[in-house]
C-alpha positions as CSV (number, residue, x, y, z in Angstrom):
1,M,-2.5,17.7,-43.8
2,N,-4.6,15.0,-44.2
3,G,-5.5,12.7,-41.2
4,A,-4.4,9.7,-42.8
5,A,-1.3,11.4,-44.1
6,R,0.1,12.4,-40.8
7,T,3.5,11.2,-39.8
8,W,4.6,9.9,-36.6
9,A,6.7,12.6,-35.0
10,L,9.3,11.8,-31.7
11,P,6.7,12.5,-29.2
12,R,4.2,10.3,-30.8
13,V,6.6,7.7,-31.1
14,L,7.8,7.6,-27.6
15,A,4.3,8.1,-25.9
16,A,3.1,4.8,-28.3
17,A,6.3,2.9,-27.1
18,F,5.4,4.0,-23.5
19,V,1.7,2.8,-23.6
20,V,3.1,-0.5,-25.4
21,G,5.6,-1.3,-22.7
22,W,3.4,-0.2,-20.1
23,L,0.8,-2.8,-21.1
24,A,3.2,-5.7,-22.0
25,V,4.4,-5.2,-18.2
26,Q,0.6,-5.3,-17.0
27,V,0.4,-8.5,-18.6
28,A,3.7,-9.9,-18.5
29,V,4.8,-9.5,-14.5
30,P,1.1,-11.7,-13.6
31,L,1.4,-14.3,-16.4
32,I,5.1,-14.9,-15.1
33,Q,4.1,-15.1,-11.8
34,R,1.3,-17.3,-12.5
35,T,3.4,-19.8,-14.5
36,S,6.2,-19.7,-12.3
37,S,5.2,-19.8,-8.7
38,E,2.6,-22.0,-6.6
39,G,0.2,-19.9,-4.4
40,A,-0.5,-16.5,-4.1
41,R,1.8,-14.1,-4.9
42,P,2.2,-10.3,-4.4
43,F,1.3,-8.5,-8.1
44,A,0.3,-11.8,-9.5
45,W,-3.7,-12.2,-10.8
46,Q,-4.1,-14.8,-7.9
47,M,-3.1,-12.3,-5.0
48,F,-6.3,-12.2,-3.3
49,S,-8.1,-15.4,-4.4
50,R,-6.2,-18.2,-2.9
51,H,-7.8,-19.6,0.1
52,V,-5.9,-18.7,3.7
53,D,-5.4,-21.4,5.8
54,V,-6.4,-19.3,9.1
55,P,-5.4,-21.1,12.4
56,R,-7.8,-21.9,14.9
57,F,-6.7,-20.7,18.5
58,K,-8.2,-21.7,22.1
59,V,-7.6,-19.5,25.4
60,V,-6.3,-21.6,28.2
61,A,-8.1,-20.5,31.7
62,A,-6.1,-20.5,35.1
63,D,-7.9,-23.8,35.5
64,G,-6.8,-25.4,32.5
65,T,-9.9,-25.4,30.6
66,E,-9.3,-24.4,26.8
67,T,-12.3,-22.3,25.2
68,E,-12.2,-21.8,21.5
69,V,-12.0,-18.2,20.3
70,E,-15.1,-18.1,17.8
71,D,-14.8,-14.2,17.0
72,W,-11.2,-12.9,16.5
73,E,-11.2,-12.9,12.7
74,R,-13.7,-10.0,13.1
75,H,-10.6,-7.7,14.6
76,L,-8.4,-8.7,11.3
77,G,-10.5,-7.3,8.6
78,R,-9.2,-9.1,5.4
79,T,-7.2,-12.2,6.0
80,R,-3.8,-11.7,4.0
81,L,-1.5,-14.8,3.1
82,E,1.4,-12.8,4.1
83,V,0.5,-12.5,7.5
84,N,1.4,-15.0,10.3
85,F,-1.4,-15.5,12.0
86,A,-0.1,-18.1,14.5
87,R,2.6,-15.4,15.2
88,H,0.6,-12.4,15.7
89,V,-3.2,-13.4,17.2
90,P,-1.9,-14.9,20.6
91,P,-0.3,-12.1,21.9
92,F,-3.7,-9.9,20.6
93,L,-6.0,-12.5,22.4
94,C,-3.6,-12.5,25.5
95,D,-4.4,-9.0,25.8
96,V,-8.2,-9.3,25.3
97,E,-9.3,-12.1,26.5
98,P,-10.1,-12.0,30.4
99,G,-8.5,-14.4,32.2
100,A,-6.4,-16.0,29.6
101,V,-3.1,-17.6,30.9
102,A,-2.5,-19.0,27.8
103,I,-3.3,-18.9,23.7
104,T,-3.1,-22.8,22.4
105,T,-3.0,-22.4,18.4
106,Y,-4.4,-25.3,16.7
107,R,-4.4,-26.3,12.6
108,D,-7.1,-24.8,10.6
109,D,-8.7,-28.2,10.7
110,G,-8.9,-28.3,14.1
111,S,-5.7,-30.7,14.7
112,G,-3.0,-29.8,17.0
113,P,-2.0,-27.9,19.0
114,V,1.0,-26.5,16.9
115,A,2.0,-23.6,19.6
116,R,1.5,-22.5,23.1
117,R,2.0,-19.0,24.3
118,E,1.6,-18.1,27.8
119,C,0.2,-14.7,28.7
120,G,1.7,-12.4,30.7
């Protein structure tokens, strides 16, 4: 049988339909997310490209002085948009910062304070 005269049998039609459908989903889902939502969304093209506003944290000592924590991000790895750092980092800092009686959270630009969490 000649290659050009080959007919499409049912298995080939189903395989081709699957590949075309799969490719359509791979293009359509990110395209819909990109045009219909603002910001980074799961399964969208901008999922990892959006800037994440990471808050700043200060440790409050027993005498009331505040010291900004400079290196807490090294414990995180990649910063992700869906992680609420203001909620999850202060308990961690209470555990790892010696002498901390509280953790104060500030906005990423340093304004605030936004919240204060007592340690212990």
